[in-house]
C-alpha positions as semicolon CSV with decimal commas, in nm:
position;residue;x (nm);y (nm);z (nm)
1;X;1,170;1,401;1,156
2;X;1,116;1,208;0,818
3;X;0,822;1,042;0,687
4;X;0,847;0,768;0,435
5;X;0,565;0,660;0,195
6;X;0,597;0,352;-0,010
7;X;0,380;0,293;-0,327
8;X;0,392;0,039;-0,594
9;X;0,283;-0,337;-0,433
10;X;0,074;-0,542;-0,595
11;X;-0,006;-0,889;-0,687
12;X;0,189;-1,041;-0,979
13;X;0,263;-1,368;-1,143
14;X;0,564;-1,570;-1,069
15;X;0,823;-1,408;-1,339
16;X;0,651;-1,070;-1,329
17;X;0,803;-0,720;-1,229
18;X;0,730;-0,496;-0,988
19;X;0,882;-0,134;-0,907
20;X;0,866;0,023;-0,555
21;X;0,891;0,367;-0,443
22;X;0,964;0,526;-0,100
23;X;0,976;0,899;-0,080
24;X;1,064;1,109;0,231
25;X;0,958;1,405;0,351
26;X;1,108;1,616;0,617
27;X;1,361;1,849;0,727
28;X;1,643;1,688;0,635
29;X;1,886;1,786;0,342
30;X;2,036;1,442;0,303
31;X;1,973;1,108;0,384
32;X;2,311;0,887;0,388
33;X;2,149;0,518;0,358
34;X;1,795;0,441;0,215
35;X;1,702;0,068;0,158
36;X;1,431;-0,206;0,181
37;X;1,324;-0,449;0,439
38;X;1,061;-0,727;0,350
39;X;0,881;-0,957;0,631
40;X;0,664;-1,273;0,548
41;X;0,412;-1,440;0,764
42;X;0,557;-1,602;1,064
43;X;0,913;-1,472;0,953
44;X;1,211;-1,203;1,081
45;X;1,212;-0,902;0,892
46;X;1,487;-0,924;0,646
47;X;1,735;-0,693;0,467
48;X;1,668;-0,686;0,068
49;X;1,864;-0,407;-0,046
50;X;2,018;-0,081;0,081
51;X;2,211;0,210;-0,092
52;X;2,396;0,492;0,028
53;X;2,400;0,857;-0,098
54;X;2,690;0,807;-0,315
55;X;2,539;0,509;-0,496
56;X;2,689;0,227;-0,336
57;X;2,450;-0,104;-0,319
58;X;2,399;-0,382;-0,114
59;X;2,209;-0,663;-0,163
60;X;2,052;-1,001;0,009
61;X;2,174;-1,315;-0,169
62;X;1,841;-1,405;-0,253
63;X;1,759;-1,108;-0,485
64;X;2,063;-1,044;-0,636
65;X;2,048;-1,026;-1,022
66;X;1,646;-0,973;-1,036
67;X;1,624;-0,677;-0,750
68;X;1,772;-0,322;-0,852
69;X;1,798;-0,056;-0,576
70;X;1,870;0,287;-0,723
71;X;1,759;0,667;-0,583
72;X;1,702;0,998;-0,668
73;X;1,908;1,251;-0,354
74;X;1,727;1,539;-0,506
75;X;1,388;1,376;-0,411
76;X;1,451;1,175;-0,133
77;X;1,312;0,880;-0,318
78;X;1,436;0,551;-0,305
79;X;1,334;0,256;-0,590
80;X;1,325;-0,122;-0,598
81;X;1,312;-0,260;-0,935
82;X;1,210;-0,622;-0,866
83;X;1,223;-0,872;-1,179
84;X;1,179;-1,246;-1,172
85;X;0,961;-1,251;-0,903
86;X;0,907;-1,561;-0,725
87;X;0,625;-1,685;-0,460
88;X;0,886;-1,706;-0,208
89;X;0,917;-1,306;-0,279
90;X;0,577;-1,270;-0,133
91;X;0,606;-1,029;0,205
92;X;0,541;-0,677;0,332
93;X;0,825;-0,452;0,179
94;X;0,930;-0,184;0,439
95;X;1,130;0,144;0,307
96;X;1,431;0,260;0,600
97;X;1,614;0,561;0,601
98;X;1,907;0,642;0,804
99;X;1,899;1,012;0,896
100;X;2,145;1,202;1,116
101;X;2,165;0,904;1,377
102;X;1,817;0,797;1,393
103;X;1,616;0,492;1,155
104;X;1,256;0,558;1,021
105;X;1,022;0,329;0,903
106;X;0,768;0,321;0,610
107;X;0,395;0,197;0,698
108;X;0,489;-0,081;0,484
109;X;0,344;-0,207;0,106
110;X;0,213;-0,550;0,037
111;X;0,392;-0,789;-0,236
112;X;0,248;-1,085;-0,363
113;X;0,346;-1,333;-0,607
114;X;0,133;-1,589;-0,681
115;X;-0,042;-1,721;-1,019
């Protein structure tokens, strides 16, 4: 069993930056895949970015060049640095981890981009 705890959301003006963190706690020594998803009101949850334990990354087209995902394997933590935020980035951001064939989700953190 793994528990994921996100932090770092909040209110930011357009063009601003935020850094999200997600720490996993549990018995797993290694987490193969960690990622960030988001869900805006009335929309489906979508992939924002993901990263393997080897550091291979994948981004949604809408965030390429603005967001950067990284991880610290020793701390079982994944980060999402978000720069150049736009109002359309407003959503609840969820951390996701794939461990030993099971998927775990965090509780979500709200990101609001507004002037």
